[in-house]
C-alpha positions as a printed Julia matrix, in Angstrom:
76×3 Matrix{Float64}:
   0.9     5.78  -25.34
   3.74    6.49  -22.98
   2.22    9.91  -22.04
  -0.99    8.26  -21.14
   1.01    5.72  -18.97
   3.03    8.45  -17.33
  -0.03   10.51  -16.39
  -1.75    7.25  -14.96
   1.51    6.46  -13.07
   1.57    9.93  -11.48
  -2.08    9.72  -10.37
  -1.64    6.21   -8.92
   1.45    7.4    -7.19
  -0.22   10.38   -5.61
  -3.21    8.15   -4.54
  -0.82    5.57   -3.05
   1.0     8.13   -1.07
  -2.22    9.65    0.26
  -3.63    6.2     1.33
  -0.36    5.25    3.07
  -0.28    8.52    4.99
  -3.93    8.01    6.13
  -3.13    4.72    7.62
  -2.67    4.74   11.44
   0.91    3.83   12.89
   1.34    0.44   14.21
   4.45    0.78   16.2
   4.38    0.7    19.93
   8.17    0.81   20.51
  10.2    -2.32   20.96
   7.4    -4.25   22.78
   4.84   -3.45   19.99
   7.37   -4.77   17.41
   7.89   -8.01   19.32
   4.27   -8.87   20.11
   3.11   -7.65   16.74
   5.31  -10.07   15.02
   3.88  -12.93   17.19
   0.36  -11.85   16.67
   0.82  -11.9    12.83
   2.63  -15.28   13.03
  -0.33  -16.9    14.94
  -3.03  -15.2    12.86
  -4.48  -12.54   15.12
  -6.14   -9.94   12.95
  -5.8    -6.23   14.3
  -7.12   -4.76   11.11
 -10.77   -3.55   11.4
 -13.23   -1.25    9.67
 -11.55    1.68    7.92
  -8.2     0.3     8.52
  -9.23   -2.83    6.45
 -10.37   -0.65    3.61
  -7.18    1.33    3.68
  -5.14   -1.9     3.69
  -6.84   -3.31    0.8
  -6.71   -0.1    -1.07
  -3.04    0.12   -0.5
  -2.52   -3.4    -2.02
  -4.67   -2.7    -5.03
  -3.02    0.66   -5.67
   0.42   -0.79   -5.34
  -0.4    -3.51   -7.85
  -1.68   -0.93  -10.19
   1.41    1.31   -9.67
   3.9    -1.58  -10.33
   1.76   -2.76  -13.36
   1.84    0.63  -14.84
   5.66    1.01  -14.19
   6.35   -2.28  -15.99
   4.02   -1.23  -18.9
   5.73    2.1   -19.18
   9.17    0.51  -19.18
   8.05   -1.82  -21.88
   6.7     0.77  -24.13
   9.69    3.1   -23.86
């Protein structure tokens, strides 16, 4: 069981790294950090199209990754 979980954990880690690298950078220096925080606070969405898919895929893969990590720790 732990071998299967380890293989699935490695696959999910590689997929998670790939999806994170594919996402565009959001920093525009100090002014981007300040205005970006204000836009998120007031609910402005800047995520569109492919960025939305990558964002949601990152969330799903991170949940899978941590779930597998906890399961692997439980079975060892």
